[in-house]
C-alpha positions as CSV (number, residue, x, y, z in Angstrom):
1,X,96.7,148.6,-140.3
2,X,98.3,148.3,-143.7
3,X,95.3,150.0,-146.0
4,X,96.6,150.8,-149.1
5,X,100.1,149.8,-148.5
6,X,101.8,148.4,-151.8
7,X,104.1,145.4,-152.2
8,X,104.5,142.4,-150.7
9,X,106.3,141.6,-147.2
10,X,107.0,138.0,-148.1
11,X,107.5,137.3,-144.4
12,X,111.1,138.7,-144.6
13,X,113.0,142.0,-143.3
14,X,113.6,144.6,-146.1
15,X,117.2,143.5,-146.7
16,X,116.0,139.8,-147.0
17,X,113.0,140.8,-149.2
18,X,115.3,143.2,-151.5
19,X,117.9,140.3,-151.9
20,X,115.0,137.7,-152.8
21,X,113.6,140.0,-155.5
22,X,117.2,140.5,-156.8
23,X,117.6,136.8,-156.8
24,X,114.5,135.5,-158.3
25,X,114.7,138.4,-161.1
26,X,118.1,137.3,-162.1
27,X,117.3,133.7,-162.5
28,X,114.1,134.8,-164.3
29,X,116.2,136.5,-167.1
30,X,118.8,133.9,-167.2
31,X,116.6,131.0,-167.4
32,X,113.8,132.8,-168.7
33,X,111.3,130.3,-166.9
34,X,111.3,129.8,-163.1
35,X,109.2,127.8,-160.8
36,X,108.3,129.4,-157.5
37,X,105.3,130.4,-155.2
38,X,102.4,132.3,-156.5
39,X,103.2,135.4,-154.1
40,X,106.7,135.7,-155.3
41,X,106.0,135.5,-158.8
42,X,103.3,138.3,-158.4
43,X,106.1,140.4,-156.3
44,X,108.6,140.1,-159.1
45,X,106.3,140.1,-162.2
46,X,106.1,143.9,-162.4
47,X,109.4,144.9,-162.0
48,X,110.8,142.1,-164.5
49,X,108.2,143.9,-167.2
50,X,109.6,147.2,-166.2
51,X,113.1,146.2,-166.6
52,X,112.2,144.7,-170.1
53,X,110.5,147.9,-171.1
54,X,113.3,150.0,-170.0
55,X,115.6,147.8,-172.2
56,X,113.2,147.5,-175.0
57,X,112.7,151.6,-175.0
58,X,116.7,152.3,-174.8
59,X,117.2,150.8,-177.9
60,X,115.7,153.5,-180.1
61,X,117.8,156.0,-177.9
62,X,121.1,158.1,-177.9
63,X,124.2,156.3,-176.5
64,X,124.0,158.3,-173.3
65,X,120.3,157.2,-172.9
66,X,121.5,153.4,-173.7
67,X,124.1,153.4,-170.8
68,X,121.7,155.3,-168.6
69,X,119.3,152.3,-169.0
70,X,121.7,149.9,-168.5
71,X,123.1,151.6,-165.2
72,X,119.5,151.9,-163.9
73,X,118.6,148.2,-164.5
74,X,122.1,147.0,-163.2
75,X,121.4,149.1,-159.9
76,X,118.1,147.5,-159.4
77,X,119.5,144.0,-160.2
78,X,122.6,144.9,-157.7
79,X,125.1,144.0,-160.3
80,X,125.2,141.0,-162.4
81,X,126.5,142.2,-165.9
82,X,125.9,139.0,-167.5
83,X,122.3,139.1,-166.7
84,X,121.8,143.0,-167.9
85,X,123.8,141.8,-171.0
86,X,121.4,139.2,-171.8
87,X,118.3,141.5,-171.0
88,X,119.4,143.9,-173.5
89,X,121.0,141.9,-176.3
90,X,118.7,139.2,-176.5
91,X,115.6,139.4,-174.6
92,X,114.5,143.2,-175.1
93,X,115.1,142.8,-178.9
94,X,112.5,140.0,-179.0
95,X,109.6,142.2,-177.4
96,X,110.4,145.2,-179.8
97,X,106.9,145.2,-181.2
98,X,105.2,144.2,-178.4
99,X,103.7,146.9,-176.3
100,X,103.5,144.9,-172.8
101,X,102.6,141.7,-171.1
102,X,105.9,140.0,-171.5
103,X,105.2,137.3,-168.8
104,X,103.2,134.4,-168.2
105,X,102.0,132.6,-165.2
106,X,100.8,128.9,-165.1
107,X,99.5,127.5,-162.1
108,X,100.9,123.9,-161.1
109,X,98.8,123.4,-157.8
110,X,100.0,123.1,-154.2
111,X,103.3,122.4,-153.1
112,X,103.3,118.9,-151.0
113,X,105.3,120.3,-148.2
114,X,103.3,123.4,-147.1
115,X,100.3,123.4,-149.7
116,X,101.7,126.7,-151.1
117,X,100.2,127.5,-154.6
118,X,103.0,127.0,-156.8
119,X,103.4,128.5,-160.4
120,X,105.5,128.9,-163.5
121,X,106.8,132.2,-164.6
122,X,107.9,132.8,-167.8
123,X,108.8,134.9,-170.6
124,X,106.0,134.8,-173.5
125,X,107.2,133.5,-176.7
126,X,106.0,135.4,-179.9
């Protein structure tokens, strides 16, 4: 029984699940909007918002804190320096005054092939 076990398995092994989450988050930060299933969007939404918060809070920190924050996010994403740069230099400053809730999920309805619930996950524009 999986009582009180957090997270989504997404029908994958641990390695595949980690790779999927990293890829989805990288694509989300690159395009600022992705279309995916509701379960996958819920699985990455919290991690993406935490990364935005880390980037947003590092702006006021010391140089060492800024480097540490970039390393933390880069390790979580598994590389992708261009994505980290975009997150810290473009995305985080937009949410400097926002206390949270950086993402929005819009329902699209079921997918034709397997009737999976589809959503658009996007960054909130101010």
